[in-house]
C-alpha positions, 0 to 999 in steps of 0.5 A: 425344046429339050425336056426338063424336070422342076428344080429340086427334083431328080430322075434316078437311074437303075444303078441309083435305084438299087442303092436307094432300095438298099437304104430303104431295105436296111431301114425297113428291116430295123423297123420290123425288127422292133415291131413296127408295122407299115402304113401309107397315106395319100400324097395330098392332104386337105390344106387345113390338115397341114396349115398351122402345124409347122410354124409360120416358116413351115407353112410357107413351104407347103406346096398348095394344089390349085382347085380343079377346073376354073380355080379362080371361080372361088374368087368371084364376087370377092374384092381381091384388091386388098387380099394377101396371097395367104388370104387368097389361097383359101379360095383357090386351093383346098388341097396340098402335097404333104410336108412331112409324114408326122401330121398325116400320121396324126390325122390317120390315128384320129380317123382310124382310132377304133381300128388301132391297138394302142400303143400303135407302132407304125413305120412309113416310107414315102415321099414328101414335098417342100417349096424350099430353095434347092441346094446340096442335100436339100430337095423339093421332093424327097423321101422320109422313112418314119417310125412313130409310137403313139399312145404311150408317154413312157420314155422307154420309147425314146430309148428304143427309137435311139437304139433303132437310129444306132442300128440303122447307121451301124448297118449302113456303115455311117458313123454318127452323133446323136444329139438330144435335147428337150423342148421343156428345157427350151421353154424353161430358158424362155421363162428364165429370160422372161419371155415365156410366150416366145419359146417357138420364136427361140426354137425357130431362131436357134434351129438356124445356128448351123446355117447363119451362126451365132450372130445371125441368130442373135440378130433374128431374135432382136428383130423378133422383139427380144431385148439385148439383155434377153438374148445375152442371157439366153446364150448363157444357157445355150452354151451349157453342156448336159454333163455340166449343168448345175446340180447334176451332181445331185442326180442319182438312181433310186434302184429300189423304187419299183425296180424301174430303171427309168425312175430317176430322182434328184433336184437341180440346185443353185448350190453349185451355181457361180452365175447369180443370173442363172435361174432354174425353174420348174419347167427347166428342171422337168425337161432336164430330168427327162433328158437325164432319164433317157441318157442314163438308160442309154448309158447304163443299159444299152451298148450304142455304137454312136455317140450320144450328146446332150445339146441345149442349143438343139431346137428342131423348128417344128411347132408340135414337139413338146418333149425329147428332141433328137437330131443325127449328124455325121461324126466328122471326126470318124470319117472324111465328110463335108456333109453338115446337115442332119440326116435323121431327127425327131421328138416327142409330141404330147397332143398332136392328135388333139388338133384333130379331135383326139386329145391327150394322146402322146407320141414320139417318132423319128424320121430318116432323110433317105436322100441325104443318107444316100449322098453321105454313103456315096460321098464316103464310098460305103455302098457294098460292092455288090449293091450296084447291080441286079443280074448275076449271070447272063447267058450269051445268045448264039441262036435259037437252039442254043437259047432253048438249051439255056432257058431251063438253066436260066429258070433253075438259077432264078428258082434258087434266088440267083438273078439271071437273064438271057440276052434276047437278041442274036447279036454280035458277040462283042455287043452282048459282052459290052452289055454284060460289062456295062451292067457289071454282071459278074458271070457270063455263060456261053453255050454253043453247038459243042457245049450242047453235044457234051452237056456242058456250059462255059462260065466266065468270071468277068472280074478275074477273066477266068473261063471254065467248062462245067457240067450243065447240072453243076452250074449253081455250085460255081456261082459265088 
């Protein structure tokens, strides 16, 4: 029987791994440049650490791990006939594979709070697992590259994270649109349609706009108990754009207040409101001002290469977001891409650590989807040409004496950070050249008896086909 791997997982060839490491190294370099420090957490967490943090739909996608040994032992002496699968799980599974890196990070902060200097800026690059339906751009095992700062409520953190997003995609050569919203705006919408306790239902539904369309979202909301009038009013809010919301004209910077560029005053007003059903409440106003602060600083005090677009329909379906939410998509007007899924996202969570016993610690973070980014760069053909291989110079093996002559040269190249290898076997010349060609090695060195006698080597440029004889001690000078 031919071996296989689970659906939604993949093997990676050496060529693919070199490209993936290029992405990881680029992201890691930006994280470090902004003062973030690395941590790692276990692949598995206690199940109760993860459950209830991602919403009902997210909980369904958590990979549970059966207890060791006879996992059915926990069900002995229990009537399972009336048990649901969810009820049964707690008796047969105590652990699960992590669903994301944010909840384990919150657990880490609480567990190690006495060893952490706040605000704590960490980055983490590790795989996560979700029991999702595999499709293009969506896998069951995939890597996330997260950066979070916790212990500070300042909106300057949001500004910095958006700058990091911009830096990463600029370095990767991928044009993107950074969409912004605020969960308080969505809560304000829920209050305005008289459904204040149903904000999460709204967020989860409208998070699917790109997947099931407006009619699909409206149908789901009705199925969750919203009236037709409530759904209609909600969509009147969702189609508003951040630059035309009523009252935006009244917002202004108070330059002299503590000389703080983040200080923004003003008030939303119904003065410009032509729709009498449009209600502006305190929650909506608060979220809108936070959004305007972030956008204002980005616009007036930074130089971003990406487009930043306020979007009131942006929801992000996770339960724990409370403030700013961020989502990054390919700018399809600037490149020919069929990719529509988000490739980075994040947001502010004001009390995620509270569920683990450390209340009132605000944090905000972002997460890059490395696998989706890989697919996009591959589709656009924007991996650097020299990123596909590791060996730059290969020495052909003509025999024992020739090999011993070449070994010091191989060592010298490596000591000068030029990747080099000696073909290990005395094989046919054609076979050795095919090896170099298949690995896309740009330079091949030939050394025979005549070259040893003269103290030279022959260097072939595999791209141009040019061959030249050079002194052995000058080899490094000729490797571009």
